[in-house]
N, C-alpha and C positions, 0 to 999 in steps of 0.2 A: 505491501500501497504505499503512496508516495506520500511523502512527508505538505501538513499546510503547505501552501505559497507565505510568507513573512510580512503583515500588511505593514505597509507605504505610513510613515507618519505625514498624517496630511499637512499641506507644504501652508496654510494658516499655522497647523500649531507649530511646527517647526521654525514660521513667523515671530511667534509669539516667542520662543523659549528664546529667543535672540534677541526680541526685547525686553527680556527682564533680564535677560547677562546686561545691556545695556546701561541700563537702570540699574545696575546692580554696580559694577564699574564704575559709575558715574557718581549713587552717594559711597564710596570707599574716597574718591579722590577726594568728597567733599569735604569728606569728616575730615579724612588725612589733615585736609589742607586746614578746613576748625582748630584742627591739635596741635597744628606748626601756631595759628597765632597766637592761642593760649598763650603754649610757650613762650614766644614771644615776648606772648605783652608781658608775663611773669618775672621774663628775664631783664624788660623794661622797666618794671618799676621795679627792684631791687635792686639796680643801678642807679636807678633817679634817687634811692634812701640811703645805696650809700655816698654819693653824692653829697646828699644835705648832708650828710655825718662826717664824713674826712672827705670835704675838695681836694684837699693839697693831694694828699695817696690817692684814690678814685684815677684822680685828671693824671697821673701820673701810668699808672696801669693802664688806663684807656689806650694811653700815648703805645705805652711797647705793646697791646694787646694787636692794635690800628696796624704798626708794625711791619707784625710780626704777620697777617694773613698779608697785609701786599709783599713780603717777602718770601712767601708761601705761595701767594698765584703767580709770579713770576717766573718762581722754579719752576713751580706744573709747567708751563708754558714755554719754558726753554729758555724766557727773554733775563736772567738772571746766572747768568755762564758759575760762579761763585760754586752756587748752589749746587749745580748739574753731581750727575753719579761720576767715578771719577772714570778712567778710558778707558781701563780695562770690560767695566761694567755696560758704558754704550757701545763694545767691538760687538762685547758678546747677542748684547739688546740686536745689534744691530743682523746677526745672524740666524736669528729665532725665526725671520721670514724665511730663510732660504731652505730652515730644516723645516720650516712648517712644504713648500714644496719635493721635499722629498718622500711625505708620504704617500699613500695613497688615497684614492676620494675619503673611500670608510676613513682612514683615520686621518684622514683630517675634515671630518665630519665629528668621530668620535674627540677630536680635537677643540675645535670650538665650543661645540658642548662643553666637554671640562669647563673652559676658560669660560662660559657662562656659570656655571657655577659658583664659580669664585665671588662672584655677588651678592652682595646680604638681603636684593630681594627680587633675588630669582628662587622661586620654590621651588620647580622641577625642569629639566634641562632631559630633553627627550629624540636621542637618534632614531629617525625614523624616513633614512631614505631608503632608495632603493632605486630602480629599475620603473614600478610603478605609482613612484612621489608624489606626484603633480605639481614639485617647486617649490615644496617643503622635506630642507635634509633633517634639521634639529627644532623643537619646537618647546620654546621655551615660556612655559609659570609663571607671571608673578606674583608675589605673594601680595598685592592691589588687585587682580582678580585677569591682572590682564595677559593677554596673550596674544605671545611673537612668535610670527616666523623666521624663519631663518633656511635663505639655500644660500650653500656653501658650494662654491668657482675655484678646486686650487688647479693654479694655469701657473705654465711659464710666464715671467715677466711681458716675453712680445707678444704673449696670447690675451690678445683683452674681451670682456664681456661684451658682448653685444647686446644693441638691441633687443632681440628676440625674450633672452634672458626676461628683460625688464616686462615684456607684454607677459611670458608663463607665467610670471609670481603673481605681476596686478590681476590678472583674470581670477588665479585661482587663496590666494590665502584670506580674504573676505568670507566669501560666496561658500567653497569649499570644506577649507576649512575652522571653518568664522576667528580667525584673529583681529587683534586689536590694529596692531604694523604686522612691518615684513623688511627685511633685515637680508641685502645683498651683499656675502662675504666674500673676497677674491684676495688672496694673493698676487695680484699682477693688479690693473685696470680695468677703468671702459672707456669705450671708444666715445667719441663724443654725440655721434649717436643714441649713443644708451642715455647718457646725459642728458642731451635734449628729450629721449624721450619722457627719459622722469619728471624731468622737467615741467610738463605741459599736461601730469598728472592729474585730479582733482588732490590724491593724500602721495603725495611722492614718494620714497618706498627709501632709505637710509640704504645708502648704499658706501661699503667700505671697502675700501685698497688698499692692495700692501703697506702703506704708507699711515690707513688710518687704525693697520689691524698692528701694526709694531704700537701706536701709541696702545692702542690697550691690550695688547700682552704687557706694556710694560707700566701699566695699573691706571693709565688713565681708563674716563667712564666707557663703561657701556655704550652699545647704540643706542637703545633706550631710554640712557640716566641722562643722555643731555639735553 
């Protein structure tokens, strides 16, 4: 006896589930923004109280904190060479992209998933690439509920990612994979046609070339954190 055919969920039901998911993401984002505002207001109130009680000491500490913040920002953006990493460390980091280029396709996907898991905002990073992956190699789920689709392209420097990859990822990451954002990561770069195609999208994808991947590997912000 043949097994009964599985019923497809009605399109309206899928649509309502998608709307509920989006509402949940927006609600969590508003709650996070409210929490940050409350924390900032509390810190500001403490700072004002301390300044009134100890004006000289508070002014000195505030100036010191501001100088440290400026120095940290300049060092992270590479504008303050005095605080840059030692030459040996920079050399190791430069060669890390070459190491990625020597990986196989599946190994590169797992390496990107491992890189994503370093971010505390990531709940899970699952490799789902394959022969029929529909332009999704790594699915990242963030703590705030967002889903990120990552397409991995491990290429040699002279083999750039073209516009067809942009169209393929853009056509599936929302409608098929139900993701909120899509990222294409490559060890090489993107052709001008690919960059133009991406710029013309209503919701451009995050394009991470070899240089941006190098910054991410070295401790920079992940694509969903900038």
